N, C-alpha and C positions, 0 to 999 in steps of 0.2 A: 484405453487400456494398452499396455505395452505387450506386444507379442513377439517373442523371439522366433522369427521365421524369415526365410529368404523371400517370402511373398508377403510383405507387410500389407494389411488392409488399408486402403486409402480412404481417409476421412475428408469430408467436405463440409463447408459451413451450412450448406443446404443441399438437399437431394435434387438432382436434375431429373425431373420426371421424363423428359424427352429422351434421356439416355437409357431408360429401362426397357427391357425387351418386351415385345409383343409377339404372341404366337402367330404362326402362319398355318392355316388349316388347309392349304392347297394340296397337302399330301392325301387328303380325302378327295376333294373335288375343287375345280378351278374357282367356283363361286356358287352361290345359292341357285343360280340359273343354269348351271352346267347341265347339258342334256344327258350326261352320263348318269345323273341322279335318277331320272325317270326310267332310263334303260335298266339300271340296277333294280329299281322297284319292280319293273315288269318282269325281269329275269327271276327275281326272288318269288314273285307271285306264281310264275310258271313252274318253278322248281317245287314250290310248296304244293301246288295242285297235283303234279306228277307224283310227289312223295306220298300224298294221301291216297291217290289211286292205287299205288303199288303196295303200300304197307298197311293201310287201315284194316284192322281185323285179321291180319295175316299171321301174327305171331302167337295169338292166344286162343285156345279153345278150352274152356273150363279151367283156366289157370295154368295151362301147360303149353310148352312149345308145340306147335303143330308138327306132325310127322314130316311135312313137306319142307320144313325149314331147319337149318343147322345154325350152330353158333357163329360160323363164318358169315352167314347171310344176315344174322342179327348185327354183327359187327359192321357190315357194309351199310345197313340201314342207319346205324348211329353215325357213321361217317357222312352220309348224305344229309342227315338231320343237322349235324354240326356245320356243314358247309352253308346251309341256308341261314342258320342262326348267326353265323359270323357275318354274312352279308347284311343281314338286318341290323346287327350290332354296329357295323360300320356306318350305316345310314343314320341310325339314332344317335350315335356318338357325334357325328358331324352336326346334326341338328342341335344337340344339347350344348356342345362347346361353342357354337355360334350364338346360342341364346345366353350363355353364361356371361359374356362380355357385352351383351346388347339386350338386357332384360326388358327395356322399355321401347324397343325398336319394332314398330308394327310389322314390317315385312319379315323380319327375323322370327317374330312370334308366330306369324302365319305359316312360315316355312316349317318351324319346329312342330307345330300342331299337325300340319299335313303329314310330315314324316311319321309322327307317332301314330296317327290314325291309320295310314296305309300299312305301316309295319304291323300294327295290332291286327288288322284285318287279315293280312297274309299269315301271320304266325298262328292265328286261331284255327287255321286248317290243319295244324300239326299238333294241337293239344292232345289228340288221341294217343300220340306215341308214348309219352311218359306215363299216361294213365294205364295204357295196356302193358307197358313195361312193369308197372307195379303189380299187375295181376298175375304175372308169371310165378309159378311156384318156386320156392328156393331150390328144391332138388333139380328141377328142370333147368334152372339158371346155372347151377353148379355144373351140370352136364355140358351146357353150352360153353362155359369157360374152358373146359377141358378140350373142347373141339377147336378153339380159336385163340391163338396167342394175341391177335389184335383185339378181340373182345376182352380178354383178360386185362389188357392195358387200360381199358375203359372201366374196369371194375370199380375204382373209387368214385367215379361219376355216377355209375348205376346205383351204388350203395347210398350215395347222397340223395338221389332222387327217391329211392325206396324208403328213406327215413320218414317220408311224408305219407306213406301208404295208408295209415289209419286216419288221415285227415283229409284225404281227397274226396271230392264230391263226384256226382255223375258227370259224364262227358258233356251233356247239355248244359248243366249248371256251370261247369268249369269254363265252357266256351262263352256263356253269357257274362260271367264275371270278368273274363279276359277282355271281351269286346267293350263292355261298359266302363272299363278302367279309364279310358280317355275322356269320358264325360263324368266320371265319378272321382275317384281318389286323385288321379293325375291332374284333373281340372282344379281341384282345391289346392293342390301343391303349387300349381302355376299361379293361382290367385294370390297365394301367400308370397311367392317370390316377386311378383309384379308389385304387390303392395309394399313390401319391404324396400325394394329397389327404388320405388317412387317417393318414399318419404324424404322430405327435405328438413334436415335438422338445422335449426337457426342458432348461431353463436356469433355474438357481436355484429349482428346484421348480415352475416355471411351464411349462405346456405351450404350445407355439407352433406355428403353421403355417409351412410352408416359406418363404413370402414374408417373414414377420417375421424368420426366422433369417437369410436372405440379406441383408436390410436392415442387419443389424448388422455385416456385413463392411465397411461404409463408415463405421463409428463412429470417433470420435476416440480413444477409450480402447482401447488394445491388448488389455487384459484382456477387454473385452467382445467384441472380434473373436475372440480365442482361444476364449472360451466358445462362441461361435456356431460356430466351426470344428469343435470337438469334438462339439457337439450335432448338427450336420449329419452328421458322420461316423458317430456312434453310431446315429442314426435310420436312415440309409441302410443301414448294416451289418445292422441287425435285419431288414431286408426285402431283403437282398442276394440271397437265393436266388430270390425272385420276379423281381426286376429282371434278374438274370442269365438266368433262363429266358425272359423276354420278349425280351431282346436276342438270345439264341441263336435262338429260334424265328423272329423276324421276319427275321433275317439269312439263315437257311436258306430261309425262305419266298421271300425276294427272289431268292436264288440259283436256286431251282427255276424261278421265273417268268422270270428273265433268261435261263436256259438254253433254255427253250421258245421264248422270243421272239428268240433269237439275238443278244442283246446281248453285245458283245465284252468288256466289263468292268463292274464294279459301278456306276460313275458314269454309264455311257452313257445310260441312260434319263432320268436327271435332266438331263443336258446337252441331250438332245433336247427335253424338255418346256420347258426354259429357252430353247430356240432359240439356243443358243450352241455353237460348235464345240469339240470336245475340245481342240484345240491352244490355243485362247484361254484355256480354263480352266487348262490346264497352265502357260501363260505367266504367268497370275495367281499360281498357287501357287508357281511357281519364283521369281518376283519377290519375293513376300512372304517366303518362306523365306530367300532370299538377302539380305534386309534385316533379318533377326532381329537381327544384331549392332548395326546402327546405330539400330535402333528399340527393341525391348523390352529387349535385353540392356543397352544403354547407359542407357536410361531407368530401369530398375529399380535399376541401380547408383547412379545419381544420387539416386533416391528414398530408397534406404537411407541415404545420407548426410544428406538433408534430415530424415529421421525419427530420426537419431542411432543408426542400427543398422549393424552390420557387414554383415548380409544381411537381406533381407525374408523373413518367413515367408509362405507362400502366401496366407494370409488378410490380409496387410498390403498386397497389391497395390493395392487401391482405397481405402486409408486417406487421409483428407484431411490436409493439412499442419497442423501445430499452430496456425498463425495463421489458418486458414480460418474464415470466418464459418459457424457451425453453427446459426444461428437457423433455426427451422422456417419454411418458406415456406408460407403458407396456400394453399388451393385458389384463392381469388380472386387472390392474388398470382401464382400460377403461370399462371393464365388470362391475366392482364394481360401478363406477360412474353412468353408465346408469341404471343398475338394481335398485340401491338405489333410484334414482330419480323416476323411474316407481313405485317402491314399496310404496313410500310416497303418491303417488296419488291413486294407486289401487294395493293391493297385488295380485289380480287375474291377472292383466296385467303383473306384475313382474314374477309371476310363469310361465305364458306362455312364456315370454321372456327368462327365464332361460333355457327352453328346447333347445333353439337355441345354447346355449353355452355348455350345458351338453351333447348334441347329436351332431353329425358331420353335422350340417346344415348351417355352415358358411364357406366361403372360403376367407381368409384374406390376404395372402401374395401378394405383388406386384411383378410380374415376367414377363419375356418375354413370348409372346404368349397368354397372358390373356387380356380380355377386360379391358379397362381403366374405371375409374368411379366406380359406385356402383349401385346395383339394388336388389330388392326383387322379386323373382319369385314365384307366388302362386302355381304353378304346378296344381294339381287337389285335390278336397276335400278328396278323399280316401287316400291321402298321406299327405304331409305337404310342407310348403314353404321352399325355400333356399335363403340365403343372399350371395351376392358377394360384397366385399369391397376391396380396395387397402390400407391397413393400414400401416402408417408410424410412428405412435406414437405421432402425434400432436393433439392439442385440436380440430382442425378442423376435424380430423379423428374420434375423439370421437363423435363429433356432427353428422358426417355422419353415424356412427354406430347407434346412437340414432334414426336417421331418418329412416334408413332401418329396424331397429327393430320395429319401429312403423308400417311400412307397414306389416311386418311379423306377428305381433300380430293381426292386423286388418284382415289379410287373414285367420289366424287360427280361429278367432272368427266368421267370415262370412262363413266359410266352412260348417257350419251346414245347410246353406240354399241350399246346393247342387250345382252341377256344373253350371247350367244355371242361378242361382240366387245369387251366391256368389260374382261374379264380380261387381265392382263399376265403375262409370265414373271416369276419371282421376282427376277431380276436387275434388271429395270426397276422392279418394284414397290418394291424397297429403295432405289432411287435417290430417289424422291419423299420417303421418310421420312428418309433421311440428309440430304437437302438441307434439310428443315425443321429438323433439329437444327443444321445449320451456320448457317442464318439466325439462329436463336435465340442460339447461342453468339457469333456475330460482333456481334450487337446488344448483348449484355451486355458483351463485351470493349471495344466502342467507348465505352461509358458508364462504364468503370472507370478512374478516374484514379490511384489508389494503386498503386505498383509491387508492394506486398505483396499487394493484392487481385488484381492482374493475374496474378501468379504463381500464386496459389491457383486462379484461374479456368482458367488454362492447364493446370495439373496435372489438374484435373477433366476437361478436354476430352481431354487426351492419355491419361488413364486410359481414357476411353470409346473413343477411336480405337484404342488398343492392343487393347482387348477386341473391337472390331468387326473389325479387320483381322487382327492376329497371332493372337489367341485363336481366332477362327473358322477360320482356316486350320489351326491346331493341332487343332481339333475335326474338321475335314475329314480330316486325316491320321490321326487316331484312328479315325474311321469307316472309312476306306479299309482300314486295317490290320485292324480287327475283321472286316470283310466278307471280306477276303482270307484271313485265318486261319481263319474259320469254314468256309470251303470245304474245309478239311483235317480238320475235325472240331469237335465241340462245345467251347466255351471254358468254363473255370472262372471263378469270380469273381476268383481270383488272376490268371489269364491276362489278363482284361480290365483289371484294376488295373495290371498290368505295362505294358500298351500305353498306358494313360492317363498313367502317370507318365513313360514314355519320351517321348511326344509333347509333354507339358507341359514337361518339362525342356529339350527342344530349343528350344521356343519362348520360354521365359522366361529361360533362361540361368543362369549360376552365381550371380547376385546374389539368386536366390530359392531358399529352402530348401523342398524337397518332403518335408515330414514324412509319415510313413506314414499319418497321419490323413486325408490327402487321397485315398487310394487308391480309395474308393468314390464320389467326386464325379461320376463319369461318369453315375451313376444318376439324377440329377435333370434332365439336359439333355433336355427333351422333344422337341426337333427330331430327335434320333437316332431316336425312335420314330415320331413323326407323319409326318416327311418326310425320309427318308434323303438325305443330301448337300445338304439345303437350305442348310447353314451357309455355304458359299462365296459365296452370293448377298450376304451382308452385306459381305464384303470387296470383292466386285465393285462393289457399290453405293457403298461408302465411297470407294474409289479413283476411281471414275467421278465421284462428286460433287466430290471434291477438284479434279479436272481441270476439271469443269464450273464450279465456283465461281471458279476462277482466270480462266476466260473471262469470267465475270460481272464480277469485280473489275477486269478489264482494260478495261472499258467497251464490250464488244461491243454494237453497235447492236441495239435491239429485243430484248434478251435476255429480259426478263420475258415479252414476248408469245410469243417462240419457246418458252420453257419451258412456258408455259401450253398451247401447242399440243401439246407433247410429252405432257403429262398428259392432255389431252383425247383424244389418239389412242387411248388404251386399247390393245387388242390388234390394232389395224389396221396397225401398222408394227413391223418388227423393229429391234433396237437399232442396227445400222449406219445405217439410214435416219433414226432419231430423233436420232442424234448428229451427222449430217452438217451440219445448219445451224449448228452451233457449231464446225465445223472439227476435230472430234475423231474418232479412228479407233481403236477398241479392239483392232483387229488389228495395229496398229503395235507392234513390240516395245518401243518406249520409252514407250508409253501408261501402263502400270502404274507405271513408275518415276516418272512425272510426279506421279501421285497419292500415291505413297509419300513423295516429296520434301516434300509439304505437312506430313506427320506429322513427318518429321525436322526440318523448319524450326521447328515449334513446340518441339521438344526443344532445338534450338539456342538459341532465345530463352530457354528456361528455364535453360539453362546460363549465359547472359549475366546474367539476372536474379539468379542465385544467387551 
């Protein structure tokens, strides 16, 4: 594609893997054997012990602040709690990031497990604090806020903790669940990750990792896509019994805990942690499902025509058009594309984003033993985020980079709020990343003069939007069905495959053939295992960004400044308050349709261009 820019992306015949950046984790510790690690663990243990001795049972007597304590002293306790939690967060982040690129490395696995176990033991001494915080009467807490400006600053965090008041268990049960997590849920997640990373997918006699196979689904050659589809199916099927066991076990584990905590349905705890009401999530799901016909069903029927097919095979959904520019985009080219797009919107954002490239904060090569997909890990405010991608040099990889960089910039901007207040619900976190994608796409579209190239670029964007909105809601419905069915008894691999095919067919429509080869594809979607019902946050963020970007394009005064304020707020504000300055209300029944109309508008343009 031709891009009118002073920084032309550099294309290469093939991507040079050895030129891609690897992250350097020495900002944490010199190595896994750094003696500072054990010193920090010992220090955290000492602080936690002293914290418990000083504060356990001190703040509450029959639900009120005791007369001997003031709001200022509660503020000091929260500061002490935050300091310990941040040190533990640093240790666990180092362990996880080491693991993410060395999933099958025994010394790394052993180290990560050690850090998790010791951190869990240490933090169990402090479980009492949030439980007792939830026992304080509202009136007593209001009085404490008036006594301490510092405590008032922590009010958003306190209110987030208190959202779970009616779902908390006794102190002993909470401690038991916390300590058993390393041998319970976390152990099953680790088994899943090790299994997935260890699968060797065979194509033309060559063993490939998951990320390499998935990359071939967007290849121009239909035979290469078909080979990848069958290799993916064969590899997942070989490990189907383990993937089915993990899925059944974690779904049952969630049911047991949900029952004890009195959650009314499987999604309730996720909605509460996302600080979004059940009816708002249902409105989103209903709006997207009601738009399947004008979005995915219509789009895939059109795409089949463009590709000269009667119907698309499942693995053809992300195929580029025949005329699409398939030249490899170098890492430097991708960097220029993304940073230029960010700079046009906000030089401050671009300057923050440049740090990730100038410093070793990104791990880009796709290789065996590395987690597939991509993520941005915020680590802790006293350090900085790290990005993981699996870069193959395609336009979709550039968009993924823009997505994860949006997360990273958001995490940097929010870090000034401190450890307890910098984190955001998933729904708002995905807003920053999807907005970064939109900035990048719009910048490329504005610089594309050829109608053929414009159509190719729009196809790539609509592919991504369908995957982000329609596909993620189909994932959500799959998860919901699995968790509901699991409550009636264990599911077989065939049962889960049936649910997968049914929810995919509903979402994709008659223009996409669901060959039996796709039945085990649910097995590689890590969000189902790591964070149940995470997936709707992608659709939430995409629709929200579509509406937000429309406000930006309409010339809303001071938009970039208001948007930066949204990112800097971290977890200090809930989504209605964050959207109010832009005149948006996600509780309005028409809100989601506004976002979906942007997607359908792109499809309308593609119809005209065709």
